[in-house]
Each structure stands twice: as C-alpha cells, then as structure tokens.
Steps between C-alpha positions, in 0.01 A plus 500: 500500500158601368247224433423403143216708361219316321424634153125528444325416175412869468867597530590259220251683278669829595845349443406402146392856420802666661754257361362546148567873535851444642569258215551793261338298224673170582517223755211328322134572555400403855153387387566127462706486818221687681244243381725226639534677834122541523458127439771407751340718769158349430662161556623611842855611421647801677817703459690701760730796445836510678692815590843460335662642813390186685710271280800343672835555330522141381134449408463398137248681281365380164484778241242417234359641180343410172739557209423571137298719267182650656308442176557126535399513865163638393433188298628228732306429819684538829538192721614565860657153511758608243650777712478279810692228314777746417538568874503134605744410222737770623468361856590154373797637309627697800416240762343773715149618580395859428379703797285723279424604142525843339438665165785582266295800387194663652369591154202333335417133542844430638388663826254211541738218408640464854148500643400210275807302603452592865136392496599154379819459704394656830777761519475873572554766233771756572384861468773591252619453143810555289388793284225711656334480156554267201796464265554253216848358564679300771770759564242776564452432870618646826682169559701546181567865586642379834707241309353193672525155345274433204486120517354243523167545319215254445263539203192281448207500260150354493611202288722360778821631346758630745841664470754580769764759422763391749750773428529817294806714436311825558154649530476560123600137444227385739254709301622349174495139619164516676341701217610239247336227705188714539470555125544126442195417714279761333609834649324451832627311803507504880834568665658483843796733490821485701408447866553787741590500865301701748788741533522551122127571485513751783804681359446475123129457421232766457322471835125531569412498130213251530332725757564797272325328209204410722467862616518627142225259397288609795546860387352416160214304654419785738506756218254291301261471795486874564511591127834677530741524208710183551796643310511799733475264798790286374716805435433627851547165677813410306665844499480479122460729200235495232700511176246476217133432431384380161381208294694216340545587133736220396668191646779292350629199693660162449592206720868435441781331693265440794401868529214717380654798324331790330376857497174684558390845384252714694311803372428755771159571650383778730791719604734288287297537180724583206797315652635153432654251740698192397592205719760228444488175692681172562235319705493820710479863388856629475491851349231755417542792256277809502490659154827326416694602813576253783254566782521197732730200513597194702555447788223752580183292486303569180143389568226504236147482638143520382407864559154419636552185709864538603560141387857445382557405139776256412713514188315190378156656553554840332224550243416766245256757636559443871477821706805490721704704744875467533624542857856493633570363848837533678749213482652333808819688596733207424400514133609865481857442615774497233518122524122475493476713187763283331264204551160661436551846350410586139838386366440154646210480253703628205395867507772763465355715776633634826247424772294802598232448762166678492536537877712771663 
C-alpha cells in the first residue's frame, strides 16, 4: 500500500485550473472553493491524496458534490462547513465512518468539494471521481452506468436545512427527488451521494482523475510562464483537438429547474473567419454545430477557453466579445460504451443525434 500523498497549496491552484477545463463549462466555478482552500491552508490545514487501489473492499467512501445551477453558485459564497456537514450527516445516518472522500465529478468547483470536506474532517481524498468530467444529472455517472445503488443521499444548504433521500426507485427518480429539494433551497446545495465501497470505487469509478486535473492545470501554468500558446499545450497534453476559434457573438441562458440552460453563438476568427459555431448547454456544453452541422457532442469533452490565457470559461461566465477557443478532449472509455452513451450521449440530453466522436 502506497503512503498517502500530501497535496501542496501549489497543486490545489493547478487543480482549480485543470478541473475548470475538465468541467466542460459546468461543475461550478472553482474560484470560491479555491479561496476557501487557500484560507484553510493558511490556517494550517492539509489534505492528502489516496490511490484508489489502496482502498480495502469494505472501506466506505463519501462521494460529494455541489448541486444546482452554476449561475446561482456564482452569487452565493461557498462555505466548507456545508459540504463537511453533508458528510457527517451521512455518517450519522449510516452509523459508519467514511475512510475517505471523493468527488462525484472532477469538473469545475466540484473537484475541490472533497478537499474542503477533507481539510475539515481529517480524511484523505481519493484520486478518482464518477465522471472524468462534469455532467448535470444524477444518472450521468460511472456508478449509474454500472447499475450501482443510487441511495441514500444527503442534501444540505447554508441555512441549516437538510434532506435525506432514503430510497429512490431508479437513478432518474433520485435525480428528480434531489433536484426538487435543491430547487426548494435556492438551486444550490451541498450533497453527499450514495456511499461507495472501496471495491466499487476501484471497479466503477474514473481512476486517477484528480492527478489528471492537476497535471492539466500545471500544463497551462507552464505554458503561461514560457509564453507558449496555452491552447496548443492543452491539446497536446490532453490528446485533444482544437475545434474552433472565434469570439462570442451571442449568449442566451436561463436558470430553470435547478439547471443553467442555453446557447452561445461564436463568430470565427483567424483560420475560422467566415464560419459560425453554435453551442448548446445544460450546465455543461452538450453539442456544438459548425455552420449548422453537428461537429462535437457529449460525451466527448467540449471545453471553451480564453484563447490568450487558456483559462476555462463556464456556461455562467460566457460574455459577448470574449475571444475563445473550443477544444475537444477524449471521454473516459466507460462513457463510450453502449450503456454509457445511453446515460450521457446526445440523446440523453434530448438531441436526436447519433454519437459521433471527433476522435478516431
């Protein structure tokens, strides 16, 4: 068994950058969570990363995330005690102590949620997640694809409200029940999802995704230091494809039913001048059309980044006039299986499209 690996303050900065890219527009901006982690580290807190392969079969792992509309998350300050309370409430409900904490999704601010809980509760963070990116709904995880249990779930908010969903008939029902509670408390809440055993994490999670996000962030930081094109560096490091470069010409979005839904139109620049790219999103970018024809779609990762800095841009922070590059990164293999596509392919988002990857 390998020893736990301390996560440095510098690596948390890198994680925030990389996870924002892997968030494909969603997962919530990592900025407020990053500020909290900086403060916790200044106060002497420390977090360690655990190799998922070192989990015992019967170890219990807390799977955490913030739930709701990213636009609301921009306006409501993040409190680490809220996500920690979701974990301890689940422990009380189960009558068992968690061995470690992990992210439901490695995308955006949700990549930092387990670190905030871990810093307060003194548990390690498992180097894994349930998506390898970000998705908006409960059934869009590798755990759902493997048909694991979806309950119980604990949801808490900053006002001291708490809800436990003890049982759900299916993954879509868990999404419906928990989303209704989330909307009732203002479309943003901290959640501790169905607990996972060490064996379930090893066999069903996306392994080593926290380390991957840190490396991706370090790639961007290195490119900035040596004045290299950060988009080119991300494409190379992530085995990705540059899809389109342009500027934001129009954005239409609305917070509804606990999601941020909308579209964005890009007018081409440089080699893409004279072309138009359109993006549709539900928290995360789901489909992109080049001159009216489908060009990239979920579960391939659709990442929109500032062309100069390489900083990811979330669906809630798209603004008219931004110069952006659209990059596709490959999806974890489990998402590309027939069962995976049924959960996270374009039809799962309501688009009458057969999945076609941009990768051979």
